[in-house]
C-alpha positions as CSV (number, residue, x, y, z in Angstrom):
1,M,-8.0,-66.0,54.0
2,D,-4.4,-66.6,55.1
3,Q,-3.2,-65.5,58.4
4,I,-1.4,-62.4,57.1
5,E,-4.3,-61.2,55.2
6,L,-6.6,-61.9,58.3
7,M,-4.2,-59.7,60.4
8,R,-4.1,-56.9,58.1
9,K,-7.8,-56.8,57.7
10,V,-8.4,-57.0,61.5
11,G,-6.0,-54.1,61.8
12,Q,-8.5,-52.0,60.0
13,L,-10.9,-52.3,62.9
14,I,-9.0,-50.4,65.3
15,M,-7.5,-47.0,66.0
16,V,-5.0,-46.8,68.6
17,E,-3.2,-44.5,71.2
18,I,0.7,-44.4,71.3
19,P,2.9,-43.2,74.3
20,G,5.5,-40.5,74.1
21,K,6.7,-37.5,71.9
22,Q,8.7,-39.7,69.7
23,L,8.6,-43.1,68.1
24,T,10.1,-46.0,70.0
25,E,10.8,-49.4,68.8
26,E,8.2,-50.8,70.9
27,T,5.5,-48.6,69.4
28,A,6.9,-49.3,65.7
29,A,6.7,-52.9,66.4
30,F,3.1,-52.6,67.6
31,I,2.2,-50.6,64.3
32,R,3.9,-53.2,62.2
33,E,2.4,-56.3,63.8
34,C,-1.2,-54.9,64.5
35,H,-1.7,-52.9,61.3
36,P,-4.0,-50.4,62.8
37,A,-6.2,-48.1,60.5
38,G,-5.2,-45.1,62.5
39,V,-3.4,-43.4,65.4
40,V,-4.9,-41.0,67.7
41,L,-2.7,-38.3,69.1
42,F,-3.0,-36.3,72.3
43,G,-1.4,-33.5,74.1
44,T,0.7,-36.0,75.7
45,N,2.2,-36.5,72.2
46,W,3.0,-32.7,71.7
47,R,6.3,-31.2,71.9
48,G,5.7,-28.5,69.3
49,P,5.0,-28.6,65.5
50,W,8.4,-29.7,64.3
51,A,8.6,-32.8,66.7
52,M,4.9,-33.9,66.0
53,T,5.4,-33.6,62.2
54,K,8.5,-35.8,62.6
55,L,6.6,-38.3,65.0
56,I,3.7,-38.6,62.4
57,A,6.2,-39.0,59.5
58,D,7.8,-41.9,61.3
59,L,4.5,-43.5,61.9
60,Q,3.5,-43.1,58.3
61,A,7.0,-44.6,57.3
62,V,6.5,-47.6,59.4
63,A,3.0,-48.4,58.2
64,A,4.3,-48.0,54.6
65,E,7.2,-50.5,55.2
66,A,4.8,-52.9,56.6
67,G,2.9,-52.6,53.2
68,D,-0.1,-50.8,54.9
69,D,-2.3,-47.8,53.5
70,P,-1.3,-44.3,55.1
71,L,-2.5,-44.2,58.6
72,I,-5.5,-42.1,59.6
73,I,-3.9,-39.6,62.2
74,G,-6.6,-38.3,64.3
75,M,-7.0,-35.7,67.1
76,D,-9.7,-34.0,69.3
77,Q,-9.1,-30.6,68.0
78,E,-12.3,-28.9,68.3
79,G,-11.3,-25.5,69.5
80,G,-12.0,-24.3,73.0
81,Q,-11.3,-26.5,75.8
82,V,-10.9,-29.6,73.9
83,S,-7.7,-28.7,72.0
84,H,-4.4,-30.6,72.1
85,L,-2.2,-28.3,69.9
86,R,-0.5,-25.4,71.6
87,Y,1.2,-22.4,70.4
88,P,2.7,-21.8,67.9
89,C,-0.3,-23.5,66.5
90,V,-3.5,-21.6,66.4
91,E,-5.9,-21.9,69.6
92,M,-9.4,-21.4,68.3
93,P,-12.2,-20.6,70.6
94,S,-14.7,-23.0,71.5
95,A,-17.6,-24.2,69.1
96,M,-20.2,-22.3,71.2
97,A,-18.0,-19.0,70.8
98,R,-17.8,-19.4,67.2
99,A,-21.5,-20.0,66.8
100,A,-22.0,-16.8,68.9
101,A,-19.9,-15.1,66.0
102,G,-22.2,-16.4,63.3
103,I,-22.2,-19.2,60.7
104,D,-19.5,-17.7,58.4
105,T,-17.2,-17.7,61.2
106,V,-18.0,-21.2,62.2
107,R,-16.9,-22.2,58.5
108,E,-13.9,-20.2,58.6
109,S,-12.6,-21.4,61.8
110,A,-13.1,-24.9,60.8
111,E,-11.0,-24.4,57.7
112,I,-8.3,-22.7,59.7
113,L,-8.2,-25.6,62.3
114,G,-8.2,-28.1,59.5
115,R,-5.1,-26.3,57.6
116,E,-3.2,-26.3,60.7
117,M,-3.7,-30.0,61.3
118,V,-2.9,-30.9,57.7
119,R,0.5,-29.0,58.0
120,L,1.5,-31.3,60.8
121,G,0.1,-34.6,59.1
122,I,-3.0,-34.9,61.1
123,N,-5.6,-35.7,58.5
124,M,-8.8,-36.3,60.6
125,A,-10.3,-33.8,62.9
126,F,-12.6,-35.3,65.5
127,A,-15.0,-32.7,64.9
128,P,-17.7,-31.3,64.6
129,V,-19.5,-31.9,68.0
130,A,-23.1,-32.4,66.5
131,D,-24.6,-32.8,70.0
132,V,-27.7,-30.4,71.0
133,N,-26.6,-29.1,74.5
134,N,-30.1,-28.9,76.0
135,N,-29.1,-30.1,79.4
136,H,-27.5,-27.3,81.5
137,D,-26.0,-29.7,83.8
138,N,-24.3,-31.6,81.0
139,P,-20.7,-32.0,82.5
140,V,-18.9,-33.1,79.3
141,I,-20.4,-31.2,76.4
142,G,-21.5,-27.5,77.4
143,A,-19.6,-25.0,75.3
144,R,-18.1,-28.0,73.0
145,A,-21.6,-27.8,71.3
146,F,-22.7,-25.1,69.0
147,S,-26.1,-24.5,70.8
148,D,-29.1,-25.9,72.4
149,D,-31.2,-25.2,69.2
150,P,-31.2,-28.1,66.8
151,A,-31.5,-25.6,63.9
152,V,-28.5,-23.8,64.9
153,V,-26.3,-27.1,65.6
154,C,-27.5,-28.3,62.1
155,A,-26.2,-25.0,60.4
156,C,-22.9,-25.1,62.3
157,T,-22.4,-28.8,61.8
158,T,-22.9,-28.3,58.1
159,A,-20.5,-25.4,58.0
160,T,-17.8,-27.2,60.2
161,V,-17.9,-30.2,57.7
162,E,-17.4,-28.0,54.7
163,G,-14.9,-26.0,56.3
164,L,-12.8,-29.1,57.2
165,R,-13.2,-30.5,53.8
166,K,-11.9,-27.4,52.1
167,S,-8.9,-27.6,54.3
168,G,-8.3,-31.3,53.3
169,V,-9.0,-32.7,56.6
170,L,-11.5,-35.7,57.2
171,S,-14.5,-35.0,59.4
172,M,-16.1,-36.7,62.2
173,A,-19.5,-35.9,63.7
174,K,-20.0,-36.9,67.2
175,H,-21.5,-38.4,69.4
176,F,-24.2,-40.3,67.7
177,P,-27.1,-40.4,68.5
178,G,-26.6,-37.7,70.9
179,H,-24.8,-36.7,74.1
180,G,-26.4,-33.4,74.8
181,D,-29.2,-34.1,77.0
182,T,-27.0,-36.0,79.7
183,S,-26.0,-35.2,83.2
184,V,-23.3,-38.0,83.4
185,D,-19.9,-37.8,81.6
186,S,-19.5,-41.2,79.9
187,H,-15.8,-41.0,80.5
188,V,-16.6,-41.7,84.3
189,G,-20.1,-43.3,84.1
190,L,-22.9,-44.6,81.8
191,P,-25.4,-41.9,80.9
192,S,-29.0,-42.4,79.9
193,V,-31.2,-40.2,77.6
194,S,-34.9,-41.2,78.1
195,H,-36.5,-39.5,74.9
196,G,-38.6,-41.5,72.5
197,W,-38.4,-41.7,68.8
198,D,-40.4,-38.4,67.9
199,R,-38.2,-36.3,70.2
200,M,-35.0,-37.9,69.2
201,R,-35.8,-37.5,65.5
202,E,-36.7,-33.7,65.9
203,V,-33.8,-32.8,68.1
204,E,-30.9,-35.1,68.8
205,L,-30.8,-36.7,65.5
206,A,-31.3,-33.6,63.3
207,P,-27.6,-32.5,63.3
208,F,-26.3,-36.0,62.3
209,R,-29.1,-36.0,59.4
210,A,-27.6,-32.5,58.4
211,A,-23.9,-33.8,58.6
212,I,-24.7,-36.8,56.5
213,E,-26.2,-34.7,54.0
214,A,-23.2,-32.4,54.1
215,G,-20.9,-35.6,53.2
216,V,-19.3,-36.1,56.6
217,D,-16.5,-38.5,56.5
218,S,-17.1,-40.4,59.7
219,I,-19.2,-40.4,62.6
220,I,-18.3,-41.4,66.5
221,T,-20.5,-43.1,68.7
222,A,-22.0,-42.1,72.2
223,H,-21.6,-44.5,75.0
224,V,-25.0,-43.5,76.1
225,V,-28.1,-45.7,76.9
226,Y,-31.5,-44.7,75.1
227,P,-34.1,-47.1,76.7
228,C,-37.1,-45.6,75.0
229,I,-35.7,-46.3,71.5
230,D,-33.7,-49.5,72.3
231,D,-34.9,-51.8,75.1
232,S,-31.6,-53.8,75.1
233,G,-30.0,-51.7,77.8
234,L,-27.0,-51.4,75.7
235,P,-24.9,-48.4,75.2
236,A,-25.4,-46.9,71.6
237,T,-22.0,-48.0,70.7
238,L,-22.9,-51.7,71.3
239,S,-26.4,-51.5,70.0
240,P,-27.3,-53.0,66.6
241,T,-30.5,-51.3,66.8
242,L,-28.9,-47.8,66.9
243,M,-25.5,-48.5,64.7
244,T,-27.2,-50.6,62.1
245,G,-30.8,-50.0,62.3
246,L,-31.0,-46.3,62.8
247,L,-27.8,-44.9,61.5
248,R,-27.2,-47.2,58.4
249,D,-30.8,-48.3,57.4
250,E,-33.0,-45.2,58.5
251,L,-30.5,-42.3,58.0
252,G,-28.6,-43.8,55.2
253,F,-25.1,-43.1,56.3
254,K,-22.5,-44.8,54.1
255,G,-19.3,-43.4,55.7
256,A,-17.1,-44.8,58.5
257,L,-18.5,-45.4,61.8
258,I,-15.9,-45.4,64.6
259,S,-16.6,-46.1,68.3
260,D,-15.7,-43.4,71.0
261,A,-12.8,-44.7,73.2
262,L,-13.6,-48.1,74.7
263,V,-11.4,-47.3,77.6
264,M,-13.9,-44.8,78.8
265,D,-15.7,-46.1,82.0
266,A,-19.2,-46.3,80.4
267,I,-17.8,-49.2,78.5
268,A,-14.7,-50.5,80.4
269,R,-16.0,-49.9,83.9
270,R,-12.5,-49.3,85.2
271,D,-11.5,-52.7,84.2
272,S,-9.3,-53.2,80.9
273,A,-10.6,-56.9,80.7
274,N,-13.9,-55.5,79.6
275,I,-12.4,-53.8,76.3
276,P,-11.8,-56.7,74.1
277,P,-15.3,-58.2,74.4
278,A,-16.7,-54.6,73.9
279,A,-14.8,-54.1,70.9
280,I,-16.1,-57.3,69.4
281,A,-19.6,-56.3,70.1
282,A,-18.9,-52.9,68.7
283,I,-17.9,-54.3,65.4
284,Q,-21.0,-56.8,65.5
285,A,-23.2,-53.9,66.1
286,G,-22.2,-52.1,63.0
287,N,-19.1,-50.0,63.9
288,D,-16.3,-50.2,61.4
289,C,-13.5,-49.3,63.9
290,A,-13.0,-49.6,67.6
291,M,-11.0,-46.7,69.2
292,L,-9.0,-48.5,71.8
293,L,-6.6,-46.1,73.6
294,G,-4.8,-47.3,76.9
295,S,-1.6,-49.0,77.1
296,L,0.0,-50.8,74.0
297,G,-0.3,-54.1,76.0
298,T,-4.2,-53.8,76.4
299,Q,-4.7,-52.5,72.9
300,R,-2.7,-55.4,71.5
301,N,-4.8,-57.8,73.8
302,T,-8.0,-56.3,72.1
303,Y,-6.5,-56.7,68.6
304,D,-5.8,-60.2,69.3
305,A,-9.5,-60.8,70.6
306,L,-10.6,-59.4,67.4
307,V,-8.4,-61.8,65.3
308,D,-9.9,-64.7,67.3
309,A,-13.5,-63.4,66.9
310,V,-13.1,-63.4,63.0
311,Q,-11.4,-66.8,63.1
312,N,-14.3,-68.2,65.0
313,N,-16.8,-66.5,63.1
314,A,-18.1,-64.3,65.9
315,I,-17.5,-61.4,63.5
316,T,-18.4,-62.8,60.1
317,E,-16.3,-62.3,56.9
318,A,-19.0,-60.4,55.5
319,R,-19.2,-58.0,58.5
320,L,-15.4,-57.7,58.4
321,T,-15.4,-57.1,54.5
322,Q,-17.9,-54.1,54.8
323,S,-15.6,-52.5,57.7
324,V,-12.4,-53.1,55.7
325,E,-13.7,-51.4,52.5
326,R,-14.9,-48.5,54.5
327,M,-12.0,-47.7,56.5
328,R,-9.7,-48.4,53.4
329,A,-11.6,-45.8,51.4
330,L,-11.1,-43.4,54.3
331,R,-7.5,-44.0,54.4
332,L,-6.9,-43.5,50.7
333,R,-8.4,-40.1,50.9
334,V,-6.0,-38.6,53.7
335,A,-4.2,-35.5,52.8
336,S,-0.5,-35.1,52.6
337,P,1.5,-33.0,55.3
338,D,3.6,-30.1,54.7
339,S,6.8,-31.0,56.4
340,H,8.5,-27.5,55.6
341,A,5.7,-25.3,57.1
342,A,6.9,-22.2,59.0
343,W,5.3,-21.6,62.3
344,P,3.3,-19.6,63.5
345,D,1.0,-18.9,60.8
346,M,0.3,-15.2,61.4
347,E,-2.8,-15.0,59.3
348,H,-4.4,-17.8,61.3
349,L,-3.6,-16.2,64.6
350,R,-5.0,-12.9,63.5
351,A,-8.2,-14.7,62.4
352,A,-8.3,-16.5,65.8
353,R,-8.1,-13.2,67.6
354,R,-10.9,-11.7,65.3
355,I,-13.1,-14.8,65.8
356,A,-12.8,-14.7,69.6
357,L,-13.7,-11.1,69.6
358,A,-16.6,-11.5,67.5
359,G,-18.0,-14.4,70.0
360,I,-17.9,-12.2,73.1
361,T,-21.4,-11.8,74.2
362,L,-23.1,-9.0,76.4
363,V,-26.2,-10.6,78.1
364,R,-26.9,-7.4,80.0
365,D,-25.4,-4.0,81.1
366,N,-28.3,-2.8,83.3
367,D,-26.3,-0.1,85.1
368,G,-24.1,1.0,82.1
369,L,-20.8,-0.2,83.8
370,L,-19.0,-0.7,80.6
371,P,-16.6,0.1,79.5
372,L,-14.5,0.4,82.7
373,Q,-13.1,3.9,83.6
374,G,-10.1,5.0,85.6
375,D,-6.9,3.3,86.3
376,G,-8.4,0.5,88.5
377,D,-8.4,2.3,91.8
378,G,-11.1,0.5,94.1
379,L,-11.6,-2.1,91.3
380,G,-11.2,-5.9,92.6
381,V,-11.1,-8.8,90.0
382,I,-11.9,-12.1,91.4
383,E,-11.4,-15.4,89.4
384,F,-13.0,-18.7,90.4
385,P,-10.9,-21.6,88.6
386,S,-12.7,-24.7,87.9
387,G,-10.0,-27.2,87.0
388,R,-10.9,-29.7,84.5
389,I,-14.5,-30.7,84.2
390,A,-14.2,-33.5,81.7
391,A,-11.4,-36.0,81.2
392,V,-11.4,-35.1,77.4
393,E,-10.5,-31.4,78.1
394,G,-7.1,-30.1,77.5
395,A,-4.7,-29.3,80.3
396,R,-4.6,-25.5,80.5
397,N,-6.6,-24.2,83.4
398,E,-6.8,-20.5,84.0
399,P,-6.0,-19.3,86.6
400,L,-4.1,-21.9,88.3
401,N,-1.2,-22.1,85.7
402,G,-1.2,-18.0,86.0
403,S,-4.0,-15.8,85.2
404,L,-3.9,-14.2,81.8
405,L,-7.0,-12.0,82.8
406,A,-4.9,-10.5,85.7
407,L,-1.9,-9.9,83.5
408,L,-3.7,-8.2,80.7
409,L,-6.1,-6.3,83.0
410,G,-3.3,-5.3,85.3
411,R,-1.3,-3.7,82.6
412,R,-3.9,-1.3,81.8
413,L,-5.5,-0.8,85.3
414,P,-2.3,-0.7,87.4
415,E,-4.4,0.1,90.7
416,A,-6.7,-2.8,90.5
417,R,-6.6,-5.7,92.9
418,F,-6.7,-9.3,91.9
419,L,-7.8,-12.7,93.7
420,A,-7.8,-16.1,92.4
421,L,-9.8,-18.2,94.6
422,P,-10.5,-22.0,94.0
423,S,-14.0,-22.7,95.2
424,L,-12.9,-25.5,97.6
425,A,-10.1,-23.5,99.1
426,P,-10.0,-23.5,103.0
427,F,-11.5,-20.5,104.3
428,A,-12.6,-19.4,100.9
429,A,-15.7,-17.6,102.3
430,D,-13.5,-15.6,104.8
431,I,-10.9,-14.8,102.0
432,L,-13.8,-13.4,99.8
433,A,-15.4,-11.3,102.3
434,E,-12.0,-9.7,103.3
435,F,-11.1,-9.1,99.7
436,A,-14.5,-7.7,98.8
437,S,-14.4,-5.3,101.7
438,G,-11.7,-3.3,100.0
439,C,-13.4,-2.9,96.7
440,D,-15.9,-0.5,95.5
441,R,-16.5,-2.3,92.3
442,I,-16.0,-5.8,91.3
443,I,-15.4,-8.0,88.3
444,V,-16.0,-11.8,89.1
445,A,-14.9,-14.5,86.5
446,T,-16.7,-17.7,87.1
447,R,-15.8,-21.1,85.4
448,N,-18.8,-23.3,85.3
449,A,-20.2,-22.4,88.5
450,Q,-23.5,-24.0,87.3
451,L,-21.7,-27.3,87.8
452,D,-19.9,-26.2,91.0
453,H,-22.1,-25.7,94.0
454,E,-19.4,-24.2,96.0
455,Q,-18.6,-21.7,93.4
456,A,-22.1,-20.9,92.9
457,G,-22.4,-20.3,96.7
458,L,-19.3,-18.0,96.6
459,L,-21.0,-16.1,93.9
460,S,-24.2,-15.5,95.7
461,Q,-22.2,-14.7,98.9
462,L,-20.2,-12.1,96.9
463,V,-23.3,-10.4,95.7
464,D,-24.6,-10.2,99.5
465,L,-21.3,-8.8,100.6
466,A,-21.3,-6.2,97.9
467,G,-24.4,-4.7,99.2
468,G,-25.3,-2.9,96.0
469,R,-21.8,-2.1,94.8
470,P,-21.5,-2.6,91.0
471,I,-20.5,-6.1,89.8
472,V,-19.6,-7.3,86.4
473,Q,-19.8,-11.2,85.9
474,V,-18.0,-12.8,83.3
475,A,-18.8,-16.4,82.5
476,M,-15.4,-17.8,81.3
477,R,-16.6,-21.3,80.3
478,G,-20.3,-22.4,80.1
479,P,-22.7,-19.7,79.5
480,Y,-25.5,-20.9,82.1
481,D,-23.5,-19.1,84.9
482,A,-25.1,-16.2,83.7
483,E,-28.4,-17.5,85.1
484,L,-27.2,-17.9,88.6
485,E,-27.3,-14.3,89.9
486,P,-30.0,-12.1,88.5
487,R,-29.0,-9.4,91.0
488,I,-25.8,-8.9,89.0
489,G,-26.7,-6.1,86.3
490,T,-23.7,-6.6,83.9
491,V,-23.0,-10.3,82.4
492,L,-20.5,-11.0,79.6
493,L,-20.1,-14.4,78.1
494,T,-16.8,-15.7,76.5
495,Y,-17.7,-19.4,76.2
496,G,-13.9,-20.3,77.0
497,D,-10.9,-18.9,78.4
498,Q,-8.5,-19.6,75.5
499,P,-5.7,-16.8,75.3
500,D,-7.4,-15.0,72.6
501,S,-10.7,-15.1,74.3
502,V,-9.4,-13.5,77.5
503,A,-7.7,-11.0,75.3
504,A,-10.9,-10.1,73.5
505,L,-12.7,-10.0,76.9
506,V,-10.2,-7.3,78.1
507,D,-10.8,-5.2,74.9
508,V,-14.4,-5.2,75.7
509,L,-14.1,-4.5,79.2
510,L,-11.8,-1.5,78.4
511,G,-13.9,-0.2,75.7
512,D,-11.4,-1.1,72.8
513,A,-13.9,-3.3,71.2
514,Q,-17.7,-3.9,71.4
515,A,-19.3,-7.3,72.3
516,T,-21.1,-8.2,69.1
517,G,-21.7,-12.1,69.8
518,K,-25.3,-13.3,70.1
519,A,-25.8,-16.3,72.6
520,P,-26.7,-19.4,70.8
521,V,-28.3,-20.8,73.8
522,S,-31.6,-19.9,75.8
523,L,-30.7,-18.3,79.0
524,D,-33.2,-17.9,81.9
525,T,-32.2,-14.2,82.2
526,P,-33.3,-10.8,80.6
527,G,-31.2,-9.6,77.6
528,R,-30.7,-12.6,75.7
529,V,-30.7,-11.7,71.9
530,E,-31.6,-14.7,69.3
531,V,-28.5,-16.0,67.2
532,Q,-28.8,-15.0,63.7
533,L,-27.6,-17.7,61.2
């Protein structure tokens, strides 16, 4: 093939990140010269729906002028904490919250998320998360997963693929062959899963099999080592045994296989020089497209390395052709945006609020503390902010940016007192003790205290300080905080602290609504109700 054809074909092997909120000439030149299959957008590219629609239209125009097919425009828009679109776009509750609300809600929410993305010109959702979150200490999946039960994850994965398809958005199941049973975040290290073939086929692989049967458009890889099913020591992304032997040959997946971001430390190991050889290895292993990310310079260096790899036959022409055909087929199915869409879509916003409420779960109310009575006199509300737990999460972190819970509860309970207390704050234990001494009943909102030893310690200290005074605990992120203090008699789960989830929580606390969600995970605590599919 001639040089121009070669460069176009190699471009199909990469998805790239771009800087800024508008198209610059540097970025346009990069798109024209490297011919990427797609662009990944993040919150750093967000300046409202109209600006993003313009940015995407400009990107597509540059690709068209270069003679390329429509770009895949992808985004991590899972709902919950991993969401990069903000108001006036809808902010959907987490996957686990939607699973708690029921399978029909999962399907509906996926369709709504997809519709909002299509209107902007985003044509691929990096969803669903098909991981089975069976490790309570998992720092990166948690409420991003639907459940710790493979059957629930299978059903919800299928429903999400169906909902996204109905909206016109391409789907992507992640992270193959499973990131749920890890205690290391692959953004900052290299996790390992030690299960053998029987367990993997029964648990981790089941949702991916369901996604394939549902017609998922693409699958993204996990930067995780699986030593008992592949003795090469390679992360799955770079493993021919797992990418080709397992996914293609055994599971029969015929869609596009895209690597997770190679800039993550599990692959790059904090050195961008490791990314080009990793991209080559990923394509050799069976990936169709390497997600690069990082600076334009680093991404261009990786593209050049892939060109060299094809020229010297490190990536064979047959291997190149397979991936080009799959990626081109994907690009030719992308939906067209609605550049004249009105924002916000009030139907979507109302649905998100309804869905958030349907997911609120009452684990137990042994002392009949709900709904709250009175004007808040004697009530203390304590919030423990967690900050960002994983690099993939969005930027909002209640209550560091202002507590919506305090705002909404304070309007209805004007005599209540409020404390936002970071677990690592100086003199946190003393501050907590002084605040609690003035309360005759307490609401405490934890955020992933299961993963935060200081926060868990403060929670136990609070129970000791209360000395039998009533406490309502709200687990505002991961549900496993409900396991920490069995002495607390009333526990609620929100599975996230997006605005609609917080507003729904307030409705439940004040008796304006009932908590009807069913916990989709097993909790070592009395009162758990099995999820109904």
